[in-house]
C-alpha positions as CSV (number, residue, x, y, z in Angstrom):
1,X,-11.7,0.8,31.4
2,X,-13.9,3.4,29.8
3,X,-16.0,3.8,33.0
4,X,-12.8,4.0,35.1
5,X,-11.3,6.5,32.7
6,X,-14.3,8.7,33.1
7,X,-13.9,8.6,36.9
8,X,-10.1,9.4,36.7
9,X,-8.9,13.0,37.0
10,X,-10.0,14.9,33.8
11,X,-10.6,11.6,32.1
12,X,-6.9,11.0,32.0
13,X,-6.2,7.6,30.4
14,X,-2.7,7.4,31.9
15,X,-3.8,6.4,35.4
16,X,-7.0,4.7,36.4
17,X,-8.5,3.9,39.8
18,X,-11.2,1.4,39.3
19,X,-13.7,-0.3,41.6
20,X,-14.1,-4.0,41.2
21,X,-16.3,-5.1,38.2
22,X,-20.0,-4.7,38.8
23,X,-23.0,-6.5,37.5
24,X,-23.8,-7.8,35.0
25,X,-20.2,-8.3,33.9
26,X,-19.1,-9.4,37.4
27,X,-21.9,-11.9,38.0
28,X,-20.3,-15.1,39.1
29,X,-16.8,-13.5,39.3
30,X,-14.8,-13.1,42.4
31,X,-12.1,-10.3,42.6
32,X,-9.4,-11.6,44.9
33,X,-5.7,-11.5,45.4
34,X,-4.2,-14.4,43.4
35,X,-2.2,-15.7,46.3
36,X,-4.2,-15.0,49.4
37,X,-7.7,-15.3,47.8
38,X,-8.6,-12.3,50.0
39,X,-11.7,-10.5,48.6
40,X,-11.3,-6.8,48.2
41,X,-13.8,-4.0,47.6
42,X,-11.8,-0.8,47.4
43,X,-10.5,1.0,44.3
44,X,-8.1,-1.0,42.2
45,X,-5.0,1.0,40.9
46,X,-4.0,0.4,37.3
47,X,-1.2,1.8,35.2
48,X,-1.1,2.3,31.5
49,X,2.0,0.5,30.1
50,X,1.3,0.1,26.4
51,X,-0.7,1.7,23.6
52,X,-1.3,0.3,20.2
53,X,-1.7,3.1,17.7
54,X,-3.2,3.2,14.2
55,X,-2.0,5.9,11.8
56,X,-4.0,6.5,8.7
57,X,-7.4,5.5,7.4
58,X,-9.3,2.3,8.1
59,X,-8.4,0.9,4.7
60,X,-4.9,2.1,4.4
61,X,-2.7,2.8,7.4
62,X,0.0,1.7,9.7
63,X,0.2,0.1,13.1
64,X,2.8,0.7,15.8
65,X,3.2,0.4,19.6
66,X,4.1,2.8,22.4
67,X,5.4,0.8,25.3
68,X,6.7,1.9,28.8
69,X,10.0,0.5,29.9
70,X,9.0,-1.0,33.2
71,X,12.6,-1.6,34.2
72,X,13.3,2.1,34.4
73,X,11.9,4.8,36.6
74,X,12.6,6.5,39.9
75,X,15.7,5.0,41.5
76,X,15.9,1.4,40.3
77,X,12.4,1.0,38.8
78,X,9.7,-1.2,40.2
79,X,12.0,-4.2,40.7
80,X,14.4,-2.0,42.8
81,X,11.9,-0.3,44.9
82,X,11.0,2.6,42.6
83,X,7.5,3.2,41.1
84,X,8.4,1.7,37.7
85,X,7.2,4.8,35.8
86,X,10.0,4.6,33.2
87,X,10.6,6.0,29.8
88,X,8.2,5.5,26.9
89,X,9.4,4.1,23.6
90,X,7.9,4.0,20.1
91,X,8.2,0.6,18.4
92,X,7.9,0.9,14.7
93,X,8.7,-1.6,11.9
94,X,12.2,-0.2,11.3
95,X,13.3,1.4,14.6
96,X,12.7,2.0,18.3
97,X,13.0,5.5,19.8
98,X,12.3,7.1,23.1
99,X,9.4,9.5,23.3
100,X,8.1,12.0,25.9
101,X,4.8,11.6,27.7
102,X,3.6,14.7,25.9
103,X,4.2,13.1,22.6
104,X,2.5,10.0,23.8
105,X,-0.6,12.0,24.7
106,X,-0.6,13.7,21.3
107,X,-0.1,10.5,19.3
108,X,-2.6,8.4,21.2
109,X,-5.1,10.7,22.9
110,X,-5.1,14.0,20.9
111,X,-3.0,16.0,23.3
112,X,-3.8,17.7,26.6
113,X,-7.0,19.3,25.2
114,X,-8.2,16.1,23.5
115,X,-8.3,17.7,20.1
116,X,-7.1,15.5,17.3
117,X,-5.0,17.2,14.6
118,X,-3.9,14.2,12.6
119,X,-4.9,10.7,11.5
120,X,-3.2,8.8,14.4
121,X,-5.2,7.5,17.3
122,X,-5.1,4.7,19.9
123,X,-7.2,1.7,19.2
124,X,-6.1,-0.5,22.2
125,X,-4.9,0.5,25.7
126,X,-3.1,-2.0,27.9
127,X,-3.1,-1.6,31.7
128,X,-1.4,-3.5,34.4
129,X,-2.5,-3.8,38.0
130,X,-0.1,-2.1,40.4
131,X,0.4,-2.4,44.2
132,X,-0.4,-5.5,46.3
133,X,-3.4,-6.7,48.3
134,X,-3.8,-5.1,51.7
135,X,-6.5,-7.0,53.5
136,X,-6.8,-4.2,56.1
137,X,-7.6,-1.6,53.5
138,X,-9.4,-3.9,51.1
139,X,-7.3,-2.9,48.1
140,X,-5.8,-5.4,45.8
141,X,-3.9,-5.9,42.6
142,X,-6.3,-7.9,40.4
143,X,-5.0,-10.8,38.4
144,X,-6.1,-9.4,35.1
145,X,-5.5,-12.6,33.1
146,X,-7.7,-14.6,35.6
147,X,-10.5,-12.0,35.5
148,X,-10.4,-11.9,31.7
149,X,-10.5,-15.7,31.4
150,X,-13.6,-15.7,33.7
151,X,-15.3,-13.0,31.7
152,X,-14.6,-14.7,28.4
153,X,-15.9,-18.0,29.8
154,X,-19.1,-16.3,31.1
155,X,-19.8,-14.4,27.8
156,X,-18.8,-17.3,25.5
157,X,-16.1,-15.3,23.7
158,X,-13.3,-17.3,22.0
159,X,-9.8,-17.2,23.4
160,X,-6.8,-17.4,21.0
161,X,-4.8,-19.2,23.6
162,X,-5.1,-20.2,27.2
163,X,-4.1,-17.5,29.6
164,X,-2.1,-18.6,32.6
165,X,-3.2,-17.3,36.0
166,X,0.0,-15.7,37.0
167,X,0.2,-13.0,39.7
168,X,0.4,-9.7,38.0
169,X,3.0,-8.4,40.3
170,X,5.3,-11.4,39.7
171,X,5.2,-11.7,35.9
172,X,5.1,-9.4,33.0
173,X,1.9,-9.1,31.0
174,X,2.0,-10.8,27.6
175,X,-0.6,-10.4,24.9
176,X,-1.8,-13.7,23.5
177,X,-1.5,-13.9,19.7
178,X,-4.6,-13.4,17.6
179,X,-6.4,-16.4,16.3
180,X,-4.6,-17.7,13.1
181,X,-1.4,-15.7,13.8
182,X,1.7,-17.6,12.7
183,X,4.0,-19.1,15.3
184,X,7.7,-18.2,14.6
185,X,9.9,-21.0,13.8
186,X,12.0,-22.2,16.6
187,X,9.4,-21.3,19.1
188,X,6.8,-23.7,20.6
189,X,3.5,-23.5,18.8
190,X,0.2,-22.9,20.5
191,X,-2.1,-25.8,21.3
192,X,-3.1,-27.6,18.1
193,X,-0.8,-25.5,15.9
194,X,2.3,-27.2,14.4
195,X,5.7,-25.5,14.3
196,X,6.3,-23.9,10.9
197,X,9.1,-25.2,8.8
198,X,12.2,-23.1,8.1
199,X,13.3,-22.4,4.5
200,X,16.4,-21.0,2.8
201,X,16.3,-18.5,0.0
202,X,17.6,-21.2,-2.3
203,X,14.7,-23.4,-1.5
204,X,12.2,-20.6,-1.9
205,X,13.8,-19.7,-5.2
206,X,12.9,-23.0,-6.8
207,X,9.2,-22.1,-6.6
208,X,9.1,-19.4,-9.3
209,X,6.5,-20.4,-11.9
210,X,2.9,-19.6,-12.5
211,X,1.8,-22.9,-11.1
212,X,4.2,-23.0,-8.3
213,X,4.8,-19.5,-6.8
214,X,6.2,-18.8,-3.3
215,X,7.1,-15.4,-2.0
216,X,8.8,-14.1,1.2
217,X,7.3,-11.2,3.1
218,X,8.7,-10.1,6.5
219,X,10.7,-13.4,6.7
220,X,7.6,-15.5,6.3
221,X,7.1,-17.8,3.4
222,X,3.8,-17.9,1.5
223,X,2.7,-20.3,-1.2
224,X,0.4,-18.1,-3.4
225,X,0.2,-20.5,-6.3
226,X,-3.6,-20.9,-6.0
227,X,-4.1,-17.1,-5.7
228,X,-2.0,-15.9,-8.6
229,X,-4.7,-16.0,-11.2
230,X,-7.1,-14.2,-8.8
231,X,-4.7,-11.5,-7.9
232,X,-6.4,-8.1,-8.3
233,X,-3.2,-6.5,-9.5
234,X,-2.7,-9.0,-12.3
235,X,-0.5,-12.1,-12.8
236,X,2.6,-10.2,-13.7
237,X,3.6,-8.8,-10.3
238,X,3.4,-12.1,-8.5
239,X,5.0,-14.1,-11.4
240,X,8.0,-11.8,-11.5
241,X,8.5,-11.9,-7.7
242,X,7.9,-15.6,-7.3
243,X,10.8,-17.2,-5.4
244,X,12.0,-13.8,-4.1
245,X,11.9,-11.7,-1.0
246,X,9.4,-9.1,-1.9
247,X,8.9,-7.4,1.6
248,X,9.4,-3.8,0.4
249,X,7.5,-4.3,-2.9
250,X,4.6,-5.8,-1.0
251,X,4.5,-3.1,1.6
252,X,4.4,-0.5,-1.2
253,X,1.2,-1.8,-2.8
254,X,-0.8,-3.4,-0.1
255,X,-2.9,-2.0,2.8
256,X,-2.6,-3.3,6.4
257,X,-5.8,-5.3,6.0
258,X,-4.1,-7.5,3.4
259,X,-1.5,-8.6,5.9
260,X,-4.2,-9.3,8.5
261,X,-6.9,-10.9,6.4
262,X,-5.4,-12.5,3.3
263,X,-1.7,-13.5,3.8
264,X,-2.2,-15.8,6.8
265,X,-4.2,-18.3,4.6
266,X,-1.1,-18.9,2.4
267,X,1.6,-19.1,5.2
268,X,3.7,-22.3,5.0
269,X,6.8,-21.4,6.9
270,X,9.5,-18.9,7.9
271,X,13.0,-18.1,6.8
272,X,15.9,-19.8,8.5
273,X,18.0,-17.6,10.8
274,X,20.5,-15.5,8.9
275,X,18.9,-15.9,5.5
276,X,17.4,-12.4,5.3
277,X,19.9,-9.7,5.9
278,X,18.6,-6.2,5.8
279,X,21.2,-3.8,4.3
280,X,21.7,-0.4,6.0
281,X,20.2,1.5,3.0
282,X,17.2,-0.7,3.1
283,X,16.7,-0.1,6.8
284,X,16.9,3.7,6.1
285,X,14.4,3.4,3.3
286,X,11.9,1.6,5.5
287,X,12.4,4.1,8.2
288,X,11.6,6.9,5.8
289,X,8.4,5.1,4.6
290,X,7.2,4.5,8.2
291,X,7.8,8.2,9.0
292,X,5.7,9.2,6.0
293,X,3.0,6.8,7.2
294,X,3.1,8.2,10.7
295,X,2.7,11.7,9.4
296,X,-0.4,10.6,7.4
297,X,1.1,11.7,4.0
298,X,-0.5,8.7,2.2
299,X,-4.0,9.9,3.2
300,X,-6.4,11.4,0.7
301,X,-7.5,15.0,1.0
302,X,-11.0,14.8,-0.6
303,X,-10.9,18.5,-1.2
304,X,-8.2,18.1,-3.8
305,X,-10.3,15.8,-5.9
306,X,-13.3,18.1,-5.6
307,X,-11.2,20.8,-7.1
308,X,-9.9,18.4,-9.8
309,X,-13.6,17.6,-10.6
310,X,-14.3,21.2,-11.2
311,X,-11.1,21.7,-13.2
312,X,-11.8,18.7,-15.5
313,X,-15.4,19.7,-16.0
314,X,-14.3,23.2,-17.0
315,X,-11.7,21.9,-19.5
316,X,-14.2,19.5,-21.1
317,X,-17.0,22.0,-21.4
318,X,-14.7,24.7,-22.8
319,X,-13.3,22.2,-25.3
320,X,-16.7,21.1,-26.4
321,X,-18.0,24.7,-26.7
322,X,-15.1,25.8,-28.8
323,X,-15.4,22.7,-31.0
324,X,-19.2,22.7,-31.5
325,X,-20.4,26.2,-30.6
326,X,-18.0,28.3,-32.7
327,X,-17.7,28.7,-36.4
328,X,-14.0,29.5,-37.0
329,X,-11.3,27.0,-37.7
330,X,-9.1,28.6,-35.1
331,X,-11.7,28.1,-32.4
332,X,-12.1,24.5,-33.5
333,X,-8.4,23.9,-33.2
334,X,-8.2,25.6,-29.8
335,X,-11.0,23.3,-28.8
336,X,-9.0,20.3,-30.0
337,X,-5.9,21.5,-28.0
338,X,-8.1,22.0,-24.8
339,X,-9.4,18.4,-25.4
340,X,-5.9,17.2,-25.5
341,X,-5.1,19.0,-22.2
342,X,-8.3,17.4,-20.7
343,X,-7.2,13.9,-21.7
344,X,-3.7,14.5,-20.3
345,X,-5.1,15.9,-17.0
346,X,-7.6,13.1,-16.7
347,X,-4.8,10.6,-17.1
348,X,-3.6,11.8,-13.7
349,X,-6.9,11.0,-12.0
350,X,-7.0,7.7,-13.9
351,X,-3.5,6.9,-12.7
352,X,-4.5,7.6,-9.0
353,X,-7.6,5.5,-9.4
354,X,-5.6,2.7,-11.0
355,X,-3.3,2.6,-8.0
356,X,-6.3,2.6,-5.6
357,X,-5.0,5.9,-4.3
358,X,-8.2,7.9,-4.1
359,X,-10.5,6.0,-1.8
360,X,-7.9,3.3,-1.1
361,X,-10.6,0.7,-2.0
362,X,-9.7,-1.5,-4.9
363,X,-13.3,-2.0,-6.1
364,X,-14.4,1.6,-5.6
365,X,-11.4,3.2,-7.3
366,X,-11.5,0.6,-10.1
367,X,-15.2,1.1,-10.7
368,X,-14.8,4.9,-10.9
369,X,-11.9,4.5,-13.3
370,X,-13.9,2.1,-15.5
371,X,-16.8,4.6,-15.6
372,X,-14.3,7.3,-16.7
373,X,-13.5,5.2,-19.7
374,X,-16.4,7.0,-21.3
375,X,-14.3,10.2,-21.2
376,X,-10.8,8.9,-21.8
377,X,-11.3,5.8,-23.9
378,X,-8.8,3.7,-22.0
379,X,-9.2,0.4,-20.2
380,X,-8.3,0.7,-16.5
381,X,-8.2,-3.1,-16.3
382,X,-5.5,-3.3,-19.0
383,X,-3.7,-0.4,-17.5
384,X,-3.5,-2.0,-14.1
385,X,-2.2,-5.3,-15.5
386,X,0.4,-3.5,-17.6
387,X,1.4,-0.8,-15.2
388,X,1.6,-2.9,-12.0
389,X,4.0,-5.2,-13.9
390,X,6.0,-2.2,-15.0
391,X,6.4,-1.0,-11.4
392,X,7.6,-4.4,-10.2
393,X,10.2,-5.0,-13.0
394,X,10.9,-1.5,-14.2
395,X,13.2,-1.5,-17.2
396,X,13.6,-5.3,-17.3
397,X,14.3,-6.2,-20.9
398,X,12.2,-9.4,-21.0
399,X,9.5,-8.4,-18.4
400,X,8.6,-4.7,-18.4
401,X,5.8,-4.1,-21.0
402,X,6.6,-0.3,-20.9
403,X,9.9,-0.8,-22.7
404,X,8.9,-3.5,-25.2
405,X,8.1,-1.7,-28.4
406,X,9.9,-3.7,-31.0
407,X,10.1,-3.6,-33.9
408,X,9.4,0.2,-33.9
409,X,11.6,1.3,-31.0
410,X,14.5,-0.2,-29.0
411,X,15.6,1.6,-25.9
412,X,18.7,-0.4,-25.1
413,X,21.3,-2.4,-27.1
414,X,20.6,-5.3,-24.8
415,X,17.8,-6.1,-27.2
416,X,20.4,-7.1,-29.8
417,X,22.6,-9.3,-27.6
418,X,20.6,-12.4,-28.4
419,X,19.0,-13.4,-31.7
420,X,15.7,-13.3,-29.9
421,X,14.2,-13.2,-26.3
422,X,10.8,-14.2,-24.8
423,X,8.6,-11.3,-23.9
424,X,7.0,-12.6,-20.7
425,X,4.2,-10.0,-20.6
426,X,3.0,-10.2,-24.2
427,X,4.0,-13.9,-24.4
428,X,5.8,-13.7,-27.7
429,X,9.3,-14.0,-29.1
430,X,11.0,-10.7,-29.9
431,X,14.0,-10.6,-32.3
432,X,15.8,-8.4,-34.9
433,X,14.7,-9.1,-38.4
434,X,15.3,-6.9,-41.5
435,X,12.3,-4.8,-41.0
436,X,13.1,-4.2,-37.3
437,X,16.7,-3.4,-38.2
438,X,15.6,-0.7,-40.6
439,X,13.0,0.8,-38.2
440,X,15.3,0.9,-35.2
441,X,18.1,2.5,-37.3
442,X,15.7,5.4,-38.0
443,X,13.8,5.6,-34.7
444,X,15.3,9.0,-33.9
445,X,13.4,10.4,-36.9
446,X,10.0,9.2,-36.0
447,X,10.1,9.1,-32.2
448,X,8.0,12.3,-31.7
449,X,5.5,11.4,-34.4
450,X,5.0,8.1,-32.6
451,X,4.4,9.9,-29.3
452,X,1.8,12.1,-31.0
453,X,0.0,8.9,-32.2
454,X,0.8,6.9,-29.0
455,X,-2.8,7.3,-27.6
456,X,-4.1,5.1,-30.5
457,X,-1.8,2.3,-29.3
458,X,-3.3,2.6,-25.8
459,X,-6.8,2.3,-27.3
460,X,-5.8,-0.8,-29.2
461,X,-4.1,-2.4,-26.2
462,X,-7.1,-1.8,-24.0
463,X,-9.6,-3.3,-26.5
464,X,-7.4,-6.3,-27.1
465,X,-7.1,-6.9,-23.4
466,X,-10.8,-6.6,-22.8
467,X,-11.7,-8.9,-25.7
468,X,-9.1,-11.6,-25.1
469,X,-8.9,-11.4,-21.2
470,X,-5.3,-12.6,-20.8
471,X,-5.3,-11.5,-17.2
472,X,-7.7,-11.0,-14.3
473,X,-10.4,-8.6,-15.6
474,X,-12.8,-6.4,-13.5
475,X,-15.8,-4.4,-14.8
476,X,-15.2,-5.6,-18.3
477,X,-18.7,-4.8,-19.6
478,X,-18.6,-1.4,-18.0
479,X,-15.3,-0.5,-19.8
480,X,-16.5,-1.8,-23.1
481,X,-19.6,0.2,-22.9
482,X,-17.7,3.3,-21.7
483,X,-15.2,3.0,-24.6
484,X,-18.1,2.8,-27.1
485,X,-19.6,5.9,-25.6
486,X,-16.2,7.6,-25.8
487,X,-15.6,6.9,-29.5
488,X,-19.2,8.0,-30.1
489,X,-18.8,11.5,-28.8
490,X,-15.2,12.0,-30.0
491,X,-15.9,11.0,-33.5
492,X,-19.2,12.8,-33.5
493,X,-17.4,16.0,-32.4
494,X,-14.7,15.5,-35.1
495,X,-17.3,14.8,-37.9
496,X,-19.2,18.0,-36.9
497,X,-16.5,20.1,-38.4
498,X,-17.3,21.9,-41.7
499,X,-14.6,20.0,-43.7
500,X,-12.7,16.7,-43.7
501,X,-9.5,18.7,-43.2
502,X,-10.8,20.2,-40.0
503,X,-12.1,16.9,-38.8
504,X,-8.7,15.2,-39.3
505,X,-6.9,18.2,-37.9
506,X,-9.1,18.2,-34.8
507,X,-8.4,14.5,-34.1
508,X,-4.6,14.8,-34.8
509,X,-4.1,18.0,-32.8
510,X,-6.1,16.7,-29.7
511,X,-4.1,13.5,-29.7
512,X,-0.8,15.2,-30.2
513,X,-1.3,17.5,-27.2
514,X,-2.3,14.5,-25.1
515,X,0.9,12.8,-26.3
516,X,3.1,15.3,-24.5
517,X,2.5,13.1,-21.4
518,X,3.9,10.1,-23.2
519,X,7.2,12.0,-23.9
520,X,7.4,13.0,-20.2
521,X,6.9,9.4,-18.9
522,X,9.3,7.7,-21.3
523,X,12.0,10.3,-20.4
524,X,11.8,9.1,-16.8
525,X,12.7,5.5,-17.7
526,X,14.1,5.1,-21.2
527,X,17.2,7.0,-20.4
528,X,18.0,5.0,-17.3
529,X,19.6,1.6,-16.5
530,X,18.1,-1.5,-18.1
531,X,18.8,-5.1,-17.1
532,X,18.3,-8.6,-18.3
533,X,16.9,-11.5,-16.2
534,X,15.3,-11.1,-12.8
535,X,16.1,-8.5,-10.1
536,X,15.8,-8.8,-6.3
537,X,18.8,-11.1,-5.9
538,X,20.5,-9.2,-3.1
539,X,21.5,-5.8,-1.6
540,X,22.8,-4.6,-5.0
541,X,19.5,-5.0,-6.9
542,X,16.7,-5.0,-4.3
543,X,13.6,-2.8,-4.5
544,X,15.2,0.5,-3.5
545,X,18.3,0.2,-5.6
546,X,16.5,-1.1,-8.7
547,X,14.0,1.7,-8.5
548,X,16.7,4.4,-8.2
549,X,18.6,3.0,-11.1
550,X,15.7,2.7,-13.5
551,X,13.8,5.9,-12.7
552,X,14.4,9.6,-13.1
553,X,12.5,12.8,-12.2
554,X,11.8,15.5,-14.8
555,X,12.8,19.0,-13.6
556,X,9.9,21.5,-14.0
557,X,9.3,24.9,-12.5
558,X,6.8,24.8,-9.6
559,X,4.3,26.9,-11.5
560,X,4.1,24.2,-14.2
561,X,3.6,21.3,-11.8
562,X,-0.1,21.1,-12.6
563,X,0.7,20.4,-16.2
564,X,2.7,17.3,-15.4
565,X,0.0,15.9,-13.0
566,X,2.6,14.8,-10.4
567,X,4.2,12.2,-12.7
568,X,7.3,14.3,-13.1
569,X,8.2,12.9,-9.7
570,X,8.7,9.4,-10.9
571,X,11.2,8.4,-8.3
572,X,8.9,9.3,-5.4
573,X,6.0,7.7,-7.2
574,X,7.8,4.4,-7.7
575,X,9.4,4.2,-4.3
576,X,6.3,5.1,-2.3
């Protein structure tokens, strides 16, 4: 097709006139009309009827199809004597819509001038032979499936399924499923592949433990029991979604390659007809997400992080100069405040890396985040385990580690409804004893002091995680070494002050300024709805609704957005 495209007018991929295949590809192949077996040697007319498009990067993107309606066109279409050049449609996950040919050219081929302005491009073009064999002129419609089968046989390429030699003009072209692709229940399986069993939600719901975990994604059932301990995002997300339909949660945190390369190995069945009902608001949410993907809004602009690198270097160097290069107490305290701003700003980069949002590679982003532990003192491995669980079960009393701060703080009276409850993340019983009763009764008095000291709790949680390894741990030695380096230079800077009072003041002020971020984040969740038990039971508590009920944005003037590192937009962050 590439050679034929070059010979077409202006390289136009929309219409191709091709001569029969030439050596070496055509060696041993005959090009003939499938019915008359009449050999032809003239140009072979082909028509583009489908384009598969990828939008986004190689590691994080979205696939969709642009397909021509062959039943429409001039007069009655090809079946009614017309030329069959009908309307084009975009087939996305959540909708189908008509598009103009100009939009097709822009999406797939970079527009009339061939200049690409976005991250969308065609990665597969599907052509059909048009016309019929005319022995007098030597032109023919080639049976593409037969020619492909011969080429595959000649070059020893694997076929996913046998291709029937059906005349192109008499039957629609159908793409064979890729090797390993699941057969839908109720449809005949390919040769050697059994029909998948159908399940109900009640049946799937019984498999909801660490040793027996099933999930539903896009109406397919997967047994991920043997994978749960190896899950890069930690045990918590899978354990809390086991036995549930997690289609939207899964889409929010996994790249297309996970669907293609990893999920098929765990497929055991499909959902029975009528078991999964997509509510209108869910369909709307999915349509918004697909539009954001189509526009490339999830893609990384590397220039942003280059600017952030310069900004963070400036903050750290200024803080160190004021703390070590000046003599006055005021300069030292200003240096401490700037160090707090540096840690608060670096948390934004660490947050992006923890979500694999910079390079969209789990290992690369995790490694960079682990190396940064030498500057922020926090374990990215612990943060991923804790934070991923928080995202999946936001504000769940028994499951969300970000609201489990007893006996110091209680964010909801649901904590007191039972004598005690099992904290599934920290794996411990939580109850209201006399000490907890007194502390919670006075929490309004020491809330802000706790926020000022909150960073020390993060240090402790990270070290406990790295030493005990309760969950999947990556780059453990790197983080332990980085944290050792961090405390070396932080304590060295503090102890360089001329008095103990200044040393203590430097440490307290720097951590108090960094603690402003903690206040911002807890405001976004602790004032919102909390719930007991497990969510994702129906349209009233699925992913979108639960996120909206448990998350709130913090209103800030645009000129202060940089201070809040984007985390003031918690609703958008949790949804997308």
